[in-house]
Residue, then its C-alpha position, 0 to 999 in steps of 0.5 A: x692884401x691887408x692879411x690882418x684885415x681879412x683874418x679879422x673878418x673871418x673870425x667876425x663870420x663875415x662873408x666877403x672875408x670868407x669868400x675873398x680867403x677862400x679864392x686866395x686859397x685856391x688861387x694863390x701861391x704857397x706863401x698867401x695860404x700860410x700867411x692866412x691858416x698860420x693866423x686863423x689855425x687855433x680858432x674853431x672847431x667844427x664836426x666835419x660831415x662827409x657826403x659822398x656817393x656816386x654821381x644822381x644819387x640826390x646829394x646835393x638835394x640832401x645837403x639843402x634838407x639836412x643842412x637846415x636841420x643840422x642848423x637846429x643844432x649850431x651854425x653850418x656851413x656847406x662846401x661842395x665839390x664839383x668835378x673839373x672839366x679834363x679839357x678845359x679844366x673849368x667847372x659849372x659849379x652846379x651845386x651853387x646854382x642849385x643850393x646857394x640862394x635857398x640856403x643863405x637865406x637861413x643863414x647857412x654860408x655855402x661855397x662850391x669849388x671845383x676839384x680841378x682834377x685833384x684826384x680822391x673826390x675832394x680838392x687839393x685845399x679842401x684842409x685849408x678851406x675847412x680851417x677858413x670855415x671853422x674860424x668863422x664860427x661854424x659847429x658843423x660844416x658839411x663836405x660833398x665830393x664830386x660824384x665817387x667811386x671805387x677809388x674816390x675816398x679821401x673823404x675819410x681822411x678828413x671827415x667826422x662823419x662820412x655819410x655814403x648816399x645810395x639809391x634805388x636800382x643800383x644793384x650790382x654797382x653796389x658789389x663794384x663799389x663795395x672794395x671802395x666806398x662801401x668800406x668808408x662809410x659810417x652811415x649809409x644813405x638810401x636816397x629816393x625811398x619812395x622808389x620801387x625798390x628802396x628796400x630792396x636796396x637797403x637789404x642789398x647794402x645791409x649783406x654788403x656790410x655784413x660781409x665788410x663786417x659792419x653790420x652794426x652801421x646805420x642804414x637810413x631811407x629818406x626822402x628829400x622831396x619830403x624830408x622823410x627821416x632826416x631826423x634820423x640821419x640828424x640824430x646818428x650825425x649827433x651821436x658819432x664822435x669827432x675822430x681823432x684830429x691827429x690823423x688829419x693834422x699829419x696827413x696834411x703836415x705831410x702834403x705841406x712839408x711836400x708842397x714846400x719842398x716843391x715850392x724850394x726846387x720848383x725852378x729846377x722841376x719846372x725847367x726840366x722839360x727846357x733843359x738841354x740835357x742828354x737822353x743818354x743819361x738815366x733820369x735817376x742820376x740826372x735827379x741826384x745832380x740837380x738835387x745835388x746843387x741845391x744841397x744847402x736848401x734840402x738841409x735847411x727844409x730837413x731842418x724844418x721838417x725837424x722842428x715838427 
């Protein structure tokens, strides 16, 4: 792999180079990811628009409408996270089948990737993939989470604008998720407003937001089949300012430091289950002994952290 050629392709916006680099980020080790990200990190800046909500509310169909509407204001890319099977670890990647052909015909790059059983609604390498899409010159990146519930709120740590999609008929489910994704939304969208009970759903959401002291948060009803009110949704997205990037940066930095530590100690960690250690020794004491054997490397890692 010639990383420099790959990076030049990313900066030109070449779809093959983008796709290749994302595959390497997902399937290669720490050093390969570092090699790519360190070369493109300072290029590009995009508004990240998070699309989240429970399964079945029409997030993918909504993105098929939202992406072309945003493309009027700048270059758009879509990253969709699909759930992996807890048994095989694979994913159907249905978002790719439904959206990729339609969006690519309009000049919008779309990538669907598996969450690989990573908790929180995203994948472990979402931040890295977004950096690639930013370096490729995209002004807006739409990030779709897996079908989300109360605990799947990692989107708030990456997105500049978080749009929570809901649908008529959720009823008490809104209350059930209120303490989770209902608290992270910058915009709430009721999809399928042609259905009976849609305006009652809008009322329920406004009441929930009122209880959370978020009464000023926009609640918009849309119809993804006709495109109704998508202009209002785009208007609200554009009006919200980008979040301070420092929080996102330092969250990722902590993840990378942890990965660097694991990479440094992987031989010890991976070999623990095959060790001949007696069960008479408690895990805390034994862990300290294992780390003690590699104390010089630990000091090097601490030194790297202090450089930041």
